[in-house]
Steps between C-alpha positions, in 0.01 A plus 500: 500500500810487285338712227388760754848516645651554155250775419567674832875488449464622142288793615760585764774494240309727261425743782868511589595575139239777480639657817857477376433685174257758641613841363617775734299820540690745274409786734687342790869448442643177644785413262782688330528576130826306467620166639784447744409779742340529842346823627564494875230702675450598863162604641370694802797730563687710556570303816752513779735254324516698176860620542615144566316374194647773280848409621442135407368589155801724441740224608332256261468762221128425477232751403154465654162670503344629821120514517456750781204601715420868525412457866842346574674795336290738709571312823836663571774705340749213508283282284426789265876545450519142371347603169800701390730220614304248294530720191868565568563126496352472151180334617143577398228658712143380453164536675331249730218750572470719808320289760547140380125451477302278264456700179201293398306632800551861386326743270697630203551834681640326807740297283617819330562658839704198611722533194517879494581537870781247462624672185497838676698387802747309284550804280554722804769267634670381181396712201330211319144382443484125443337352190493150648261391774424176681159455656500367857448123495503525120130595508419716199180399321325671208434842657847510654662405169304769316589762760870413502510518121342846516774608739778367276590232752654167402336229713786284624431146614746214548544138396707370789467585868717452806186511716739631765222685683347165592812389687602818683416344840712188436861453598719667235642177354153345476359819349773503234445134415125551459547820301722317250247227419326671207824648368660156505204332330431764238835665423785279618351164400228591254633766265746576221669842472496458122120521495370618838482821701361584841369779718589401856313630803672552836450743791750733661318535834586154635845476656576145391419594140772764503746326737498161328247436226589777255862391459406133459241592238750713309780243511289201399315675218826647368658154507205372295601744226254787542577872507320736738327806353264778604135492399576770244745273319279196554193661343668744262293802604623812687515484877362847567235742383571826321641772724718261698867578546730201546863560609750416227794484741535337839617698800748299704330602821167361381613142446553241776852367545605310191222664300456482129541829316299425188234745396137452590251396230447773243186696433338521161179661618187290518216752471279540801133434438175546680575854617509402867597796715719452810280433797750521782584237754251224562378455855484123460742308718707209367284190472169687486331170427793260509841587640803464269640152501206340680233476231417175324670519162385160373267668249792585272731200514811499286416405143800271473395314812148454368626367169739261671216371715276456198749287314561298816127424506518388139791271576310352791207431270718321248663288770159412640386383158807279465425334832136416417 
């Protein structure tokens, strides 16, 4: 019995080590190229709280990246106007597809349409075509990866998650507390700015995330010693495809009160590939298969969280051996 217990614990420990050192998929970006930075990203917008969020980011002098849905931009003129405000604040625009549907359930042509329709509507409302995309739920398997590479898209994952969408129905203080769990475990308690970097996922469509959570996240991570950056700075590749025009100056009327007047990320012209012609607006409604913010995102857990859990399993194995 004792021998079997030792073997079982040893196997558990080895499995935990294997999980902890498992290499990342180089096609799916989930860390930055330099330590000491956090790329703060917001999905599923532009939402009704976007102006409030931009004002907070300006007050904190923080730059962020907004992974927007083409369907949300098309929904009304007010949300479409947010794109120029985001650029004016020095933030980065990126694609979260048009309909927030599972890319792995699509043909290559349908994926291209999702990206191209979003690119077209973003270009019409801001003058830029994003080079960074985030697949809904993080689902982007082999065909999706190949297709995104053909389109010149940088597949943007994350390695720490607020999971704020899970707690949107809770009372605001409870929602904030729950949304800080992974950040506290992985960044605040489990990292070192001298060696680590993070891509942090949050959503701008939940009121508590903008009212309360965003400022707490910014303050605590800043106090830990990290600097916030856009995905462009995090990854070191241009934010936009060739033909984009990014404003080099900030119009005072475009920035929320207290806004930052720094220039938006520059363009160095990533070549477009694949020869995909504009296809016009997609008829798919938001959440064609799963609505934004409601899908199960467990399939792409934060890498830092997984590694922390793996080493915890190893520690448990060692302690179990000592007690036998």
